[in-house]
GULO-787839 format. One record per residue: y, z, x of N, C-alpha, C in turn. Coordinates in pm, whole numbers, plus 50000, padded with zeros to 5 digits. Layout:
N
- Y,Z,X,Y,Z,X,Y,Z,X
...
***
This chain:
91
- 95605,23221,11858,95583,23305,11768,95516,23452,11845
- 95541,23572,11826,95524,23675,11908,95383,23748,11888
- 95331,23734,11763,95221,23806,11734,95188,23788,11589
- 95097,23866,11530,95044,23836,11393,95156,23915,11308
- 95178,23838,11176,95266,23896,11094,95196,24025,11018
- 95275,24103,10947,95239,24213,10905,95095,24176,10790
- 95098,24100,10714,95015,24093,10629,94877,24036,10695
- 94894,23960,10802,94766,23941,10899,94687,24054,10959
- 94801,24143,10997,94733,24272,11050,94660,24358,10956
- 94735,24347,10851,94677,24444,10731,94545,24381,10681
- 94524,24246,10668,94401,24190,10633,94306,24204,10736
- 94334,24202,10855,94240,24250,10955,94197,24378,10948
- 94280,24481,10929,94239,24619,10920,94139,24656,10792
- 94181,24584,10692,94099,24583,10568,93979,24523,10579
- 93965,24423,10659,93818,24374,10669,93770,24448,10767
- 93803,24534,10883,93747,24630,10960,93695,24742,10882
- 93771,24789,10799,93749,24889,10718,93622,24866,10637
- 93616,24769,10557,93523,24708,10493,93382,24712,10556
- 93375,24644,10676,93266,24631,10760,93198,24757,10792
- 93312,24877,10831,93254,24997,10865,93186,25078,10732
- 93253,25044,10621,93213,25102,10480,93068,25035,10455
- 93043,24932,10479,92904,24856,10466,92802,24911,10555
- 92840,24916,10687,92750,24979,10783,92706,25140,10748
- 92810,25197,10697,92776,25340,10635,92694,25358,10541
- 92698,25267,10444,92615,25255,10325,92482,25211,10364
- 92442,25101,10453,92325,25052,10516,92251,25177,10577
- 92343,25240,10684,92273,25350,10718,92231,25466,10641
- 92305,25490,10548,92275,25606,10447,92139,25543,10365
- 92135,25438,10331,92017,25394,10270,91867,25401,10344
- 91921,25381,10468,91796,25397,10560,91730,25545,10576
- 91841,25632,10604,91799,25771,10592,91766,25830,10460
- 91784,25761,10336,91730,25799,10222,91575,25747,10213
- 91555,25634,10260,91414,25578,10278,91329,25682,10358
- 91373,25694,10486,91284,25790,10573,91270,25936,10515
- 91398,25990,10433,91358,26105,10373,91232,26109,10271
- 91245,26005,10210,91136,25994,10087,91003,25955,10148
- 90987,25888,10265,90875,25885,10337,90815,26016,10391
- 90916,26109,10429,90861,26224,10484,90802,26315,10378
- 90879,26294,10267,90829,26373,10147,90703,26333,10093
- 90680,26213,10112,90545,26166,10047,90436,26221,10146
- 90458,26199,10275,90363,26248,10365,90329,26397,10353
- 90445,26461,10321,90413,26620,10305,90332,26642,10180
- 90366,26571,10063,90275,26600,09957,90147,26559,09976
- 90109,26456,10055,89959,26401,10085,89915,26505,10163
- 89974,26558,10259,89922,26666,10348,89873,26810,10243
- 89973,26824,10151,89944,26936,10067,89825,26926,09983
- 89788,26778,09930,89685,26749,09869,89557,26761,09938
- 89561,26732,10058,89436,26735,10152,89404,26874,10166
- 89519,26977,10202,89477,27111,10216,89438,27162,10076
- 89484,27130,09965,89420,27181,09842,89271,27146,09812
- 89239,27015,09846,89136,26971,09827,89025,27042,09917
- 89072,27056,10060,88976,27151,10129,88951,27287,10079
- 89065,27342,10026,89048,27480,09989,88951,27501,09844
- 88985,27385,09764,88900,27387,09642,88746,27347,09682
- 88728,27274,09783,88573,27254,09835,88533,27398,09897
- 88596,27466,09958,88545,27565,10017,88530,27678,09904
- 88619,27692,09820,88601,27798,09702,88473,27727,09618
- 88427,27608,09598,88321,27558,09519,88178,27611,09596
- 88213,27584,09719,88076,27612,09822,88055,27752,09820
- 88142,27834,09815,88147,27987,09829,88089,28034,09711
- 88139,27977,09587,88085,28020,09452,87914,27986,09426
- 87903,27852,09477,87756,27824,09478,87678,27910,09584
- 87714,27946,09687,87643,28027,09789,87631,28164,09709
- 87715,28206,09642,87696,28348,09601,87581,28358,09493
- 87564,28243,09443,87459,28208,09327,87337,28206,09397
- 87324,28156,09516,87208,28141,09593,87157,28244,09676
- 87263,28330,09736,87243,28419,09851,87207,28584,09769
- 87142,28628,09822,87117,28779,09768,87257,28862,09790
- 87264,28959,09714,87390,29025,09691,87405,29097,09810
- 87302,29156,09897,87332,29225,09994,87390,29149,10135
- 87375,29006,10102,87442,28935,10202,87596,28892,10167
- 87622,28937,10072,87763,28865,10013,87868,28898,10120
- 87871,29007,10194,87997,29040,10276,87986,28939,10394
- 87873,28847,10390,87893,28739,10494,87893,28594,10437
- 87936,28585,10295,87934,28478,10235,87987,28356,10305
- 88108,28369,10382,88147,28245,10434,88052,28200,10550
- 87980,28253,10588,87869,28184,10686,87769,28097,10605
- 87762,28132,10471,87675,28054,10403,87743,27943,10329
- 87872,27933,10348,87927,27815,10298,87894,27679,10352
- 87924,27567,10296,87890,27421,10352,87919,27399,10482
- 88047,27407,10509,88098,27372,10649,88079,27477,10745
- 88050,27613,10719,87990,27687,10822,87834,27673,10864
- 87776,27633,10733,87639,27641,10780,87592,27516,10847
- 87673,27406,10844,87656,27293,10906,87695,27311,11083
- 87778,27423,11090,87829,27428,11227,87726,27491,11321
- 87713,27457,11432,87608,27507,11518,87675,27623,11610
- 87630,27741,11603,87690,27849,11675,87681,27830,11828
- 87767,27904,11889,87778,27884,12031,87672,27956,12104
- 87611,27884,12202,87499,27967,12266,87558,28054,12357
- 87495,28175,12353,87537,28287,12420,87427,28308,12538
- 87447,28284,12664,87362,28316,12793,87345,28440,12820
***
């Protein structure tokens, strides 16, 4: 017998094609999961930024209530985060 018959070769080719298709589907699924994780991380980072901005705005509003009007042009210095920071010493 010389080689494989036509239907045997066709069956092998179909099996190879099916295996290739399954690998592509598996890889596509992995890429979608990675994309979702990246998106979730981005949303979490945005929320953290919004929380910081909201906190800064609240502290600024509270500072405006407590600080006399003539010092309002330096209001950021009176915010919670800035007031906790020690200025750099100048020699």
